C-alpha positions in Angstrom: 2.7 3.8 34.0 1.2 1.3 31.4 3.0 -0.4 28.6 2.2 0.8 25.1 0.2 -1.5 22.9 1.8 -2.8 19.7 0.2 -2.2 16.4 -1.1 -5.1 14.4 0.6 -6.2 11.2 -2.7 -5.5 9.4 -2.3 -1.8 10.2 0.9 -1.7 8.2 -0.6 -3.8 5.4 -3.6 -1.4 5.3 -1.3 1.6 5.4 0.8 0.3 2.5 -2.3 -0.5 0.4 -3.9 2.9 1.1 -0.8 4.8 0.1 -0.1 2.8 -3.0 -3.8 2.8 -3.9 -4.0 6.6 -3.6 -0.9 7.0 -5.8 -2.2 4.7 -8.5 -5.7 6.3 -8.3 -4.2 9.7 -8.7 -2.2 8.5 -11.7 -5.3 6.9 -13.2 -7.3 10.2 -12.8 -4.4 12.0 -14.5 -4.2 9.5 -17.4 -8.0 9.7 -17.9 -7.7 13.4 -18.7 -4.2 13.4 -20.4 -3.8 10.0 -22.2 -0.1 9.2 -22.8 -0.2 6.0 -24.8 -2.8 4.2 -26.8 -3.2 0.6 -26.0 -6.0 -1.8 -26.8 -7.7 -1.6 -23.4 -6.7 2.0 -22.5 -10.4 3.1 -22.6 -11.0 0.9 -19.5 -8.6 2.9 -17.4 -7.1 0.0 -15.4 -5.0 2.2 -13.1 -8.2 4.1 -12.1 -10.0 1.0 -11.2 -7.2 -0.8 -9.5 -6.2 2.3 -7.6 -9.7 2.6 -6.2 -9.8 -1.1 -5.3 -6.5 -0.9 -3.5 -7.5 2.3 -1.7 -10.8 0.7 -0.4 -9.0 -2.6 0.5 -6.4 -0.6 2.4 -9.0 1.4 4.3 -10.8 -1.9 5.2 -7.6 -3.1 6.9 -6.4 0.2 8.3 -9.5 1.6 10.0 -10.5 -1.5 12.1 -6.9 -2.1 13.2 -6.6 1.6 14.2 -9.9 1.4 16.2 -8.8 -1.8 17.9 -5.4 -0.2 18.8 -7.0 2.8 20.4 -9.4 0.8 22.6 
């Protein structure tokens, strides 16, 4: 019987960024269609952009660490 391999810390960082990025991206998509408040830079949709950036960054951490774990 072999010992189980431990997951890297970058897996959990990527998981957290992916989950939070998906939530913020979904909120940004919702606010793009149903604007709640009018601020000066609301037309730039910062939650949409930052959610997408966090989602991509999370996947860049998550996928390689998962592949490395399964080798």
